C-alpha positions, 0 to 999 in steps of 0.5 A, spaced: 323 395 727 329 391 729 334 396 726 330 402 729 332 398 736 338 397 734 339 404 732 336 407 739 341 402 743 347 405 739 344 413 741 343 411 748 350 408 748 354 414 745 350 419 749 352 414 756 359 415 753 359 422 753 363 426 759 358 430 762 354 424 763 358 420 766 360 425 771 353 426 773 353 418 774 359 418 778 356 424 782 350 420 784 353 414 785 358 417 790 351 421 794 354 427 791 348 430 793 347 428 800 355 431 801 353 437 798 347 438 802 351 437 809 356 442 806 351 447 805 348 446 813 355 448 815 357 453 810 351 458 812 353 457 819 360 459 817 358 465 813 353 468 818 358 468 824 364 471 818 359 476 816 359 479 824 366 479 825 369 481 817 365 487 817 367 489 824 374 488 822 373 492 815 370 497 819 376 499 823 380 498 818 377 502 812 373 507 817 375 513 812 374 509 806 367 509 804 368 507 797 372 500 799 366 499 804 361 500 799 365 495 794 366 490 800 358 490 801 357 489 793 362 483 793 359 480 798 352 481 796 353 479 789 356 473 791 351 471 796 345 474 794 339 475 799 345 475 805 345 483 805 339 488 804 341 492 799 335 495 797 332 489 795 331 485 801 335 481 805 338 478 811 341 483 814 341 491 813 346 495 811 347 500 816 347 494 821 353 491 818 358 496 821 355 498 827 361 495 831 368 498 830 371 496 836 373 488 838 368 486 844 366 479 847 360 478 842 366 479 836 371 474 840 365 469 840 363 470 833 370 469 831 371 463 834 364 460 831 367 462 825 373 458 826 369 452 828 365 452 823 369 454 817 374 448 819 368 443 819 366 445 812 373 444 810 374 438 813 368 435 811 370 438 803 376 434 804 373 428 806 368 429 799 373 432 794 378 425 796 372 421 795 370 423 787 378 423 786 378 416 788 384 418 794 384 414 801 383 418 807 388 423 808 392 421 814 396 427 815 397 429 823 390 432 824 393 438 828 397 440 820 391 439 817 387 444 821 393 450 820 392 447 813 385 448 813 386 455 818 390 457 811 385 456 807 380 460 811 384 466 812 385 465 804 378 466 803 377 472 807 383 475 803 380 473 796 373 477 799 378 484 800 382 482 794 376 482 790 373 488 792 379 492 791 379 490 785 372 493 783 374 499 786 381 499 782 377 497 775 372 502 776 377 508 778 381 505 771 375 505 766 372 512 768 380 514 767 380 511 760 373 513 758 375 520 760 381 520 756 377 517 750 371 522 751 366 517 753 361 518 758 362 513 763 354 513 764 353 511 757 350 504 755 356 502 752 361 504 758 355 500 763 356 494 758 364 494 758 364 496 765 359 490 767 363 485 762 370 487 765 367 486 773 364 478 770 371 477 768 374 479 774 370 475 778 371 469 774 378 470 775 378 469 782 372 464 782 376 459 778 383 460 782 379 460 788 377 453 786 383 450 783 387 452 789 381 449 793 382 443 790 389 442 790 389 443 797 384 439 799 386 433 795 393 434 797 397 431 791 399 433 784 393 435 779 395 435 772 394 443 770 390 442 764 384 437 768 385 442 773 384 449 770 378 446 765 374 443 772 375 449 775 373 454 769 366 450 769 366 450 776 367 458 775 362 459 770 357 455 774 358 459 780 358 466 776 351 463 773 348 462 780 350 469 782 346 472 776 341 468 778 341 469 785 336 473 787 331 469 783 333 463 787 333 466 794 327 470 793 323 464 790 321 461 797 318 468 799 312 466 794 310 461 799 305 464 804 307 458 809 314 460 808 314 467 808 317 467 815 323 465 813 324 465 806 330 469 806 334 463 810 330 458 806 333 462 799 340 462 802 340 454 805 338 453 798 343 457 794 348 455 798 346 448 796 347 449 789 354 452 790 356 446 794 353 442 789 358 446 784 364 445 787 363 437 788 360 436 781 367 440 778 371 436 782 367 429 779 369 432 773 376 433 774 376 426 776 373 423 770 377 428 766 384 425 769 381 418 767 379 419 760 386 421 759 389 415 762 392 419 768 392 417 775 392 421 782 397 419 787 397 421 794 403 425 796 409 422 799 406 423 807 401 418 806 406 413 803 406 407 807 398 407 807 395 401 804 390 404 798 384 401 798 383 395 794 381 396 786 373 392 788 372 397 794 374 404 790 368 407 786 370 406 779 370 412 774 368 409 767 372 411 761 370 412 754 375 412 749 378 418 746 376 425 751 370 428 749 
């Protein structure tokens, strides 16, 4: 019996030393779930306001390019499942997106709402990410922080446009290549290749976006291997969420008591999971940095600030050689 107990204790100790276990422990100890829940509410407001403004601008710029408009719709609907009704249900009908092709008072109000909610989200995300990175509060002049966050808001909008452009380009390029070698672009092989290329492009964009987000919000140098591994894991997780998005968003609709607002509830649940992925990815990077005997130091702009005493700072348990 003593031998069995000793074996179980040894097994438990080994499991507790695994990096994924320590990541979730550290995430839970710092109320990651609560932080992600708050972020998801602000994100929901930002998405709806941004959708109105974004498609108004796209409608004016790409009025004679239906292929690009379709690519934008596909990009947004795949990134936020259940938001746009492309035939399987959603919060907004496709034909309603391009009804406004001019800047109106409503568009201006929506634009203000986008900036207010998006800047609020990035501000909250900065506090959460710096908490997991064990960095003190960023004391940069608040206007400079808002300008930095504004750059992120614009950058995210550009990412959507670039994603749509890459989708159109990759589809045309693959059709051209398949035509050269005599492969029907409607065949199973062509469909699988196109799908695989599309997923790789999305993974690359998501990974790069997360890496830039963490780097800007942390406002300090993050060892590149640690940053890219954590961002890649986050990108893969976001990809899985997108694949399962329709199931997640539509799940609430099966409950008759929730049917009247099932789409909004489903979107809130999905965005909560997205925010969880972002913060868990940040936690992975923090634990990975500690496991490699490295530290994240504030940039010189925060020099002169007193770093919180060691016993006031959350601790990440290192566990010998990285796993």
